[in-house]
C-alpha positions in Angstrom: 65.7 165.0 127.7 68.1 163.3 130.1 70.1 165.4 132.6 73.5 166.8 131.8 75.1 164.5 134.4 74.3 161.6 132.1 77.1 162.7 129.8 79.6 161.8 132.5 78.1 158.3 132.9 78.4 157.8 129.2 82.0 158.8 129.2 82.6 156.3 132.0 80.8 153.6 130.1 82.9 154.3 127.0 86.1 153.9 129.1 87.1 157.5 128.4 87.2 158.6 132.1 87.1 156.7 135.4 84.3 156.7 138.0 86.7 158.5 140.4 87.5 161.2 137.8 83.8 161.7 137.2 83.1 162.1 140.9 85.9 164.7 141.3 84.6 166.7 138.4 81.0 166.6 139.4 82.1 168.2 142.7 84.2 170.8 140.7 81.2 171.4 138.4 79.0 172.5 141.3 81.0 175.6 141.9 81.9 176.4 138.3 78.4 177.0 136.8 79.5 175.1 133.7 78.2 172.1 132.0 80.2 169.0 132.8 81.1 168.3 129.2 82.4 171.8 128.8 84.4 171.6 132.0 86.0 168.3 131.1 86.9 169.6 127.6 88.4 172.9 128.9 90.7 171.1 131.3 91.8 168.7 128.6 90.3 165.6 130.2 88.3 164.7 127.1 88.3 165.9 123.5 85.4 167.8 121.9 84.7 164.9 119.7 84.4 162.6 122.7 81.9 165.0 124.4 79.9 165.2 121.1 79.7 161.4 120.9 78.4 161.3 124.5 75.9 164.1 123.8 74.8 162.3 120.6 74.0 159.1 122.7 72.3 161.1 125.4 70.1 163.1 123.1 69.7 160.5 120.4 71.2 162.8 117.8 73.5 162.2 114.8 77.0 163.7 114.4 78.5 165.1 111.2 82.1 165.8 110.4 84.1 167.5 107.5 81.1 169.1 105.9 82.6 172.6 105.2 83.6 171.8 101.7 80.2 170.7 100.6 78.0 172.9 98.4 75.2 174.8 100.1 72.6 176.8 98.1 72.2 180.5 99.0 68.5 180.0 99.8 69.5 177.5 102.5 72.2 179.8 104.0 69.7 182.7 104.1 67.6 180.8 106.6 70.2 181.4 109.3 71.6 185.0 109.2 75.4 185.1 109.2 75.6 187.0 112.5 73.4 184.5 114.2 75.5 181.6 112.8 78.6 183.2 114.3 77.2 184.1 117.6 75.6 180.7 118.2 78.1 178.5 116.3 75.4 176.9 114.1 75.1 176.1 110.4 72.2 175.1 108.1 72.9 171.7 106.6 69.8 170.8 104.7 66.2 171.8 104.1 63.6 169.1 103.4 60.0 170.2 103.1 59.2 171.6 106.6 62.4 170.5 108.3 65.7 172.3 108.6 68.8 170.3 109.7 71.2 172.5 111.7 74.7 171.7 112.8 75.4 172.7 116.4 77.7 172.0 119.3 75.1 172.9 121.9 71.8 170.9 121.7 70.5 172.6 124.8 70.2 176.1 123.5 66.4 175.8 123.1 65.7 179.5 123.0 67.8 179.8 119.7 66.1 176.9 118.1 62.6 178.2 119.0 63.5 181.5 117.4 64.7 179.7 114.2 61.4 177.7 114.1 59.4 180.8 114.4 61.5 182.6 111.8 61.6 179.8 109.2 58.3 178.1 109.9 60.1 174.8 109.9 60.9 172.2 112.5 64.6 172.3 113.5 66.4 169.0 113.4 69.8 169.2 115.3 73.0 167.5 114.2 76.0 167.7 116.4 79.4 168.9 115.0 82.6 170.3 116.4 83.3 174.0 116.8 86.1 173.8 114.2 83.9 172.2 111.6 81.1 174.7 112.1 83.4 177.8 112.1 85.1 176.5 108.9 81.8 176.1 107.2 80.7 179.6 108.2 83.9 181.0 106.9 83.6 179.0 103.6 80.0 179.9 102.8 79.1 183.3 104.4 80.4 186.8 103.9 80.3 188.0 107.5 80.3 191.7 108.2 81.1 191.9 111.9 80.8 195.7 111.9 81.4 198.7 109.6 84.4 201.0 110.0 84.2 203.0 106.8 85.9 200.3 104.8 89.0 200.0 107.0 90.2 197.0 108.9 90.7 197.3 112.6 93.7 196.2 114.6 93.7 196.0 118.4 97.2 196.6 119.9 97.8 195.6 123.5 101.1 196.3 125.3 102.1 197.2 128.8 104.1 200.1 127.5 102.4 203.1 125.9 105.7 203.8 124.2 105.4 200.5 122.3 101.8 201.0 121.4 102.5 204.5 120.1 105.6 203.3 118.2 103.6 200.6 116.4 100.3 202.5 116.0 101.8 205.2 113.6 103.1 202.8 110.8 99.9 200.6 111.0 97.7 203.7 110.5 100.0 204.8 107.7 99.2 201.5 106.0 95.5 202.3 106.2 94.5 200.3 109.3 92.4 201.6 112.1 94.2 201.0 115.4 92.8 200.9 118.9 95.2 200.4 121.8 95.2 199.2 125.4 97.9 198.8 128.1 96.0 196.3 130.1 94.9 192.7 129.5 91.4 193.0 130.9 90.7 196.3 129.2 92.1 194.8 126.0 89.7 191.9 126.3 86.7 194.2 126.7 87.8 196.1 123.6 88.1 192.8 121.7 84.6 191.8 122.7 83.1 195.2 121.9 85.0 196.1 118.7 85.7 192.6 117.4 88.8 193.7 115.4 90.1 192.0 112.3 93.4 191.2 114.1 95.0 191.5 117.6 98.6 192.1 118.6 99.3 191.5 122.3 102.3 191.4 124.6 103.2 188.3 126.5 103.0 189.8 130.0 100.0 192.2 130.5 98.6 193.7 133.7 95.7 191.7 135.2 95.7 189.1 132.4 98.6 187.5 130.6 98.5 186.6 126.9 97.6 183.0 127.4 94.6 183.7 129.6 93.7 186.4 127.0 93.7 184.1 124.0 91.8 181.4 125.9 89.0 183.9 126.6 88.9 184.9 122.9 88.8 181.3 121.7 85.9 180.3 124.0 83.8 183.3 122.9 81.8 182.8 119.7 82.1 186.4 118.7 85.9 186.5 118.9 86.9 182.8 118.2 88.0 183.5 114.6 90.1 186.6 115.2 93.8 186.0 114.5 96.2 187.0 117.4 99.9 187.8 117.1 102.1 187.5 120.2 105.0 189.8 121.0 107.5 188.8 123.7 111.0 189.6 124.9 111.3 185.9 125.8 112.7 185.0 122.4 113.1 181.2 122.8 112.0 178.2 120.8 110.0 176.9 123.8 108.0 180.2 124.0 107.4 180.1 120.2 106.2 176.5 120.4 104.0 177.3 123.4 102.5 180.3 121.5 101.7 178.1 118.5 100.0 175.5 120.6 97.9 178.2 122.4 96.6 179.4 119.0 98.7 182.5 118.2 99.2 182.9 114.5 102.7 184.4 114.9 105.4 185.1 117.5 107.3 188.3 117.2 110.4 188.8 119.4 110.8 192.2 121.2 111.9 194.8 120.6 109.5 194.5 117.7 110.5 196.4 114.5 107.6 198.1 112.7 108.6 196.5 109.4 108.5 193.0 111.0 105.1 193.7 112.5 103.7 194.9 109.2 104.8 191.7 107.5 103.2 189.6 110.1 99.9 191.6 110.1 99.5 191.4 106.3 100.1 187.6 106.3 97.7 187.1 109.2 95.0 189.1 107.5 95.6 187.3 104.2 95.2 183.9 105.9 92.0 185.2 107.5 90.6 185.9 104.1 91.2 189.7 104.1 93.3 191.1 101.3 94.4 194.3 102.9 93.2 197.7 103.9 91.0 198.1 100.8 89.0 194.9 101.7 85.8 195.6 103.5 86.3 195.8 107.2 85.6 192.8 109.3 84.8 190.6 106.3 85.3 186.9 106.3 86.0 185.8 102.8 83.6 183.1 101.5 86.5 181.5 99.7 88.6 180.9 102.8 88.2 177.9 105.1 91.1 178.5 107.4 90.8 178.9 111.1 93.4 181.5 111.6 93.5 180.9 115.3 95.3 177.6 114.4 97.6 178.8 111.6 101.3 179.5 112.1 103.8 181.3 109.9 107.3 179.7 110.6 108.7 181.4 107.5 108.4 184.7 109.3 111.1 183.9 111.8 114.2 186.0 111.3 112.6 188.6 109.2 
């Protein structure tokens, strides 16, 4: 298999980036510990689709798009456990005799594919797809139990002020949600990784990590990429609202946040995520929902 650096050469050949841009980012890559394609994508230099096309040429693989609405038999889905599909962002596309076609965005995760070959007894054939397409397919076709909390959904509430977290925690618990709180961005992120809540509410300005760094960290982690996040801020401006939407927040709540307003937003966010309320099994991704809640907005909430 060709070196990762070859991706940059392919992007240059396609006219997507210049030779000088490639040289600058190869230098930057040395100190980042990241693959060149991931680095270019994170910084907005290229799109994920462009990186996939370059990877497809480099590795001689096909790409697939918009497959989430297709029909997939249960026996095919059972070949890749739901938890593994979410953790590795992979999805079983087709089984043919001793071959299993798998959609992935990372063709270099050889350890995972060896495990799949040992588990299924089949040869793994990789097909490249975008993160959004794979996540949507997982949400459409799997019922994913991220963890068990006695049947209750979990909400992570992060705000600099303990007064705010205590004020909002009581009505949320009264509605039947389990609520964990933090007053620090880094600690809140650790809780998100360990607890994988159904929904997160966070303040704009948090100690050690602001909300935009926080949501970026969530969206680049396979275990938390699908968790909807609501932003609270005293900066009640159209510009901040628009910025929040582009960053992936599902709603923007001006502060001071009234508990009734927060409850309305929470219920809508969970409904969009495929969870129907506190009686729905905790951490469940509904097989009937194909929405990536990290990209959905609720403009009708404004003014409530």
